[in-house]
Wavefront OBJ file of the C-alpha trace (Angstrom):
o trace
v 110.051 99.578 71.261
v 110.753 101.483 74.321
v 108.485 104.302 73.282
v 105.764 102.015 72.804
v 106.280 100.599 76.330
v 106.039 104.178 77.534
v 102.762 104.610 75.739
v 101.495 101.292 77.163
v 102.318 102.392 80.730
v 100.464 105.682 80.054
v 97.582 103.941 78.877
v 97.221 101.658 81.910
v 97.720 104.609 84.298
v 95.045 106.943 82.746
v 92.700 104.613 81.001
v 92.625 101.785 83.478
v 93.362 103.682 86.459
v 95.846 101.076 88.029
v 97.812 101.862 91.000
v 101.412 103.169 90.999
v 102.599 99.959 92.554
v 101.055 97.902 89.706
v 102.170 100.286 87.124
v 105.926 99.873 88.531
v 105.619 96.301 88.437
v 104.465 96.462 84.643
v 107.425 98.810 84.016
v 109.878 96.293 85.764
v 108.478 93.204 83.770
v 108.693 95.132 80.192
v 112.198 96.516 81.035
v 113.464 93.048 81.327
v 111.381 92.046 78.332
v 112.961 94.754 76.274
v 116.549 93.964 77.481
v 115.934 90.362 76.171
v 114.698 91.617 72.755
v 117.695 93.783 72.267
v 119.921 91.051 73.382
v 118.288 88.930 70.751
v 118.729 91.665 68.129
v 115.174 91.996 67.451
v 114.380 95.562 66.752
v 110.470 95.356 65.750
v 107.547 94.074 67.350
v 106.534 92.170 64.118
v 109.770 90.126 64.466
v 108.549 88.676 67.907
v 106.821 85.275 67.628
v 105.742 82.803 70.084
v 108.972 81.077 70.264
v 110.734 84.212 71.288
v 108.240 84.755 74.273
v 108.858 81.209 75.070
v 112.592 81.680 75.183
v 112.255 84.692 77.396
v 109.760 82.957 79.859
v 112.320 79.868 79.744
v 115.211 82.277 80.459
v 113.288 83.520 83.839
v 112.874 79.915 84.706
v 116.530 79.167 84.638
v 117.125 82.255 86.735
v 115.033 80.390 89.329
v 112.196 82.924 89.268
v 109.060 81.683 90.963
v 105.932 80.478 89.081
v 103.971 83.468 90.400
v 106.786 85.858 89.136
v 106.557 84.261 85.573
v 102.996 84.209 85.451
v 102.994 87.908 86.306
v 105.589 88.479 83.522
v 103.459 86.605 81.019
v 100.470 88.819 81.902
v 102.500 92.095 81.331
v 103.934 90.759 78.092
v 100.360 89.711 76.623
v 98.856 92.978 77.794
v 101.771 94.907 76.066
v 101.316 92.823 72.935
v 97.504 93.435 72.809
v 97.977 97.020 73.210
v 100.593 97.271 70.452
v 98.173 95.387 68.064
v 95.117 97.415 68.815
v 97.178 100.781 68.439
v 98.594 99.326 64.984
v 102.344 99.359 66.340
v 102.306 95.681 65.124
v 100.446 93.482 62.732
v 100.005 90.587 64.950
v 99.997 89.364 68.653
v 102.643 86.730 69.217
v 101.387 86.413 72.845
v 97.909 85.145 71.981
v 98.804 81.316 72.434
v 101.240 81.892 75.332
v 99.782 80.224 78.566
v 101.020 81.460 81.833
v 102.319 78.773 84.148
v 99.656 77.513 86.712
v 100.444 79.179 90.019
v 99.820 76.755 93.101
v 97.199 78.734 95.466
v 98.682 79.227 98.786
v 95.803 79.605 101.314
v 96.322 82.812 103.497
v 96.600 82.372 107.259
v 93.293 82.845 109.044
v 92.489 83.344 112.768
v 89.458 81.597 114.332
v 86.812 83.688 115.796
v 88.241 82.889 119.178
v 91.752 83.960 118.280
v 90.278 87.185 116.601
v 88.551 88.051 119.926
v 91.863 87.400 121.960
v 93.707 89.607 119.304
v 91.192 92.461 119.448
v 91.427 92.625 123.212
v 95.272 92.730 123.242
v 95.821 96.752 123.100
v 96.142 98.148 126.461
v 93.142 100.592 126.354
v 94.094 102.143 129.764
v 96.794 104.011 127.591
v 96.204 106.780 124.832
v 97.861 104.754 122.164
v 96.126 101.510 123.299
v 92.771 102.972 122.564
v 93.983 103.992 119.002
v 95.370 100.538 118.381
v 91.980 98.976 119.487
v 90.152 101.428 117.033
v 92.351 100.282 114.153
v 92.057 96.545 114.837
v 88.379 96.652 115.248
v 87.944 98.814 112.093
v 90.228 96.326 110.163
v 88.223 93.255 111.234
v 84.758 95.029 110.785
v 85.492 95.823 107.016
v 88.232 93.702 105.704
v 89.901 96.659 104.128
v 93.710 96.604 103.250
v 96.245 98.084 105.405
v 96.922 100.613 102.910
v 93.452 101.761 102.837
v 93.228 101.975 106.628
v 96.332 104.132 107.082
v 95.110 106.501 104.223
v 91.704 107.033 105.815
v 90.661 110.737 106.784
v 88.226 111.752 109.428
v 85.453 112.598 107.120
v 85.644 108.882 105.519
v 83.855 107.804 108.715
v 80.283 108.205 109.010
v 78.885 107.139 112.364
v 75.517 108.520 112.043
v 74.840 106.282 108.835
v 77.196 103.565 109.990
v 79.818 103.274 107.218
v 83.204 103.927 106.005
v 84.514 105.262 102.714
v 87.374 103.620 101.267
v 89.548 104.200 98.186
v 91.215 101.238 97.093
v 93.148 100.009 94.266
v 93.134 102.594 91.321
v 91.644 104.986 93.579
v 88.113 103.211 93.334
v 85.898 104.163 95.954
v 83.757 101.809 97.973
v 81.260 101.885 100.798
v 81.603 99.461 103.637
v 79.123 99.037 106.526
v 80.266 99.192 110.049
v 79.205 97.091 112.886
v 77.990 98.218 116.539
v 81.488 97.468 118.158
v 83.621 99.212 115.727
v 81.316 102.092 115.781
v 81.370 102.389 119.516
v 85.180 102.124 119.498
v 85.692 104.409 116.630
v 83.099 107.003 118.318
v 85.327 106.996 121.239
v 88.364 107.264 119.555
v 87.226 110.339 117.540
v 85.690 112.028 120.362
v 88.272 111.366 123.098
v 91.545 110.005 121.942
v 92.309 111.457 118.781
v 92.165 115.114 119.956
v 94.815 114.283 122.466
v 97.022 112.888 120.088
v 97.045 115.825 117.911
v 100.008 118.101 117.882
v 100.286 121.863 116.790
v 100.201 120.585 113.038
v 96.503 119.950 112.046
v 95.525 117.096 109.890
v 92.699 115.208 108.503
v 94.221 111.793 108.960
v 92.221 109.335 110.856
v 94.969 107.475 112.522
v 98.057 109.422 114.128
v 101.337 108.221 115.259
v 103.377 109.606 118.169
v 104.269 112.669 116.368
v 100.718 113.619 115.597
v 101.237 112.610 112.067
v 99.491 109.978 109.697
v 100.096 106.237 110.775
v 102.801 104.554 108.462
v 102.716 101.104 107.017
v 105.755 100.318 108.992
v 104.528 101.745 112.041
v 101.241 99.674 112.016
v 103.298 96.583 111.332
v 105.313 97.182 114.561
v 102.136 97.498 116.371
v 100.874 94.125 115.004
v 103.982 92.318 115.920
v 103.975 93.631 119.445
v 100.224 92.677 120.006
v 100.635 89.473 118.517
v 103.228 88.756 121.255
v 101.072 90.339 124.047
v 97.847 88.294 122.872
v 100.022 85.091 122.719
v 98.844 84.032 119.322
v 101.059 81.279 117.914
v 99.863 81.284 114.303
v 101.582 83.594 111.744
v 99.812 86.920 111.778
v 100.605 89.790 109.156
v 98.753 93.180 108.731
v 96.589 91.120 106.107
v 95.325 88.448 108.403
v 92.446 90.195 109.695
v 91.124 90.769 106.102
v 91.438 87.188 105.305
v 89.759 86.320 108.672
v 87.205 88.864 107.896
v 86.261 87.316 104.490
v 86.467 83.695 105.757
v 84.188 84.374 108.800
v 81.576 86.012 106.746
v 81.363 83.298 104.122
v 81.326 80.721 106.789
v 78.351 82.253 108.110
v 76.405 82.272 104.909
v 77.352 85.761 103.422
v 76.852 86.260 99.521
v 79.965 85.762 97.547
v 79.215 89.037 95.437
v 78.561 90.985 98.695
v 81.954 89.914 100.162
v 83.652 90.742 96.649
v 82.305 94.165 96.853
v 83.418 94.873 100.428
v 87.057 93.606 99.616
v 87.164 95.482 96.762
v 87.947 92.662 94.410
v 87.793 93.444 90.686
v 87.536 89.723 89.974
v 85.275 87.503 91.851
v 87.596 84.286 91.325
v 89.984 86.246 93.859
v 87.136 86.303 96.509
v 86.395 82.636 95.743
v 89.793 81.712 97.469
v 88.214 82.121 100.612
v 85.569 79.556 99.984
v 88.371 76.963 99.475
v 89.573 77.915 102.919
v 86.112 77.193 104.424
v 86.088 73.825 102.618
v 89.517 72.935 103.878
v 88.289 73.888 107.268
v 85.200 71.626 106.944
v 87.453 68.869 105.535
v 89.739 68.953 108.517
v 86.862 68.891 111.061
v 85.433 65.778 109.248
v 88.736 64.025 109.430
v 89.126 64.630 113.095
v 85.689 63.979 114.174
v 84.160 61.328 111.711
v 84.630 57.771 113.074
v 85.457 56.378 109.675
v 87.297 59.397 108.185
l 1 2 3 4 5 6 7 8 9 10 11 12 13 14 15 16 17 18 19 20 21 22 23 24 25 26 27 28 29 30 31 32 33 34 35 36 37 38 39 40 41 42 43 44 45 46 47 48 49 50 51 52 53 54 55 56 57 58 59 60 61 62 63 64 65 66 67 68 69 70 71 72 73 74 75 76 77 78 79 80 81 82 83 84 85 86 87 88 89 90 91 92 93 94 95 96 97 98 99 100 101 102 103 104 105 106 107 108 109 110 111 112 113 114 115 116 117 118 119 120 121 122 123 124 125 126 127 128 129 130 131 132 133 134 135 136 137 138 139 140 141 142 143 144 145 146 147 148 149 150 151 152 153 154 155 156 157 158 159 160 161 162 163 164 165 166 167 168 169 170 171 172 173 174 175 176 177 178 179 180 181 182 183 184 185 186 187 188 189 190 191 192 193 194 195 196 197 198 199 200 201 202 203 204 205 206 207 208 209 210 211 212 213 214 215 216 217 218 219 220 221 222 223 224 225 226 227 228 229 230 231 232 233 234 235 236 237 238 239 240 241 242 243 244 245 246 247 248 249 250 251 252 253 254 255 256 257 258 259 260 261 262 263 264 265 266 267 268 269 270 271 272 273 274 275 276 277 278 279 280 281 282 283 284 285 286 287 288 289 290 291 292 293 294 295
């Protein structure tokens, strides 16, 4: 059965183009599942039934695994059994009637427009690295891209003449995101005046550079965010992902089309984007409760 798992992982890597992190998560999930089947002395997939899978998920629950983790494990197991049936490694799919647990939706933290403005002004632009930080923050809020996408950008991914940035997201899928006037101005200054001064002897195509003249790392960016949060005096929880959440929420609050926001965020499923409509509705309810005399 372990060989079938390897074939499945190869399939989702090549045919579906999933990211390395996603494939690693599938591998962890299915390794645990295989260990359970071996412990139960189940040597063939045709001997697995709905009860078997239920026992495994119950064991995860006893181990105090979160609902989110169990839901992901369920999805991994279902994908694996569907693959095994399709490739004729099994005569049935025992996972077909197994429902994942419902996961409570946790609304992400979002900054108000005033807080975003306060945060974007926090870099000290009298200093070289402050200009770089300003360019990174403006680009994040202008596009809603993921931090991993930001730090992997190269210089030729920015087109200031046409006003867009080319982003490679999950599964190396390419998308084009428009740039606003402010982000274009800040990026233009960074590319022309700041980045050349940050380059060392070693040449690189990386857009955003660290102190050593190499590509900015995720850890390095996280440190910058923490420091700028303090400098801006923002009390809310603020992570590298917060500007992405704020970007989506502010667009939808101002009447943006849900499909357009989905495209810019790079969501494969529009239901993921719809989470941000819940944020807007929650904010509307909060305003109503605070301001309506009979609320």
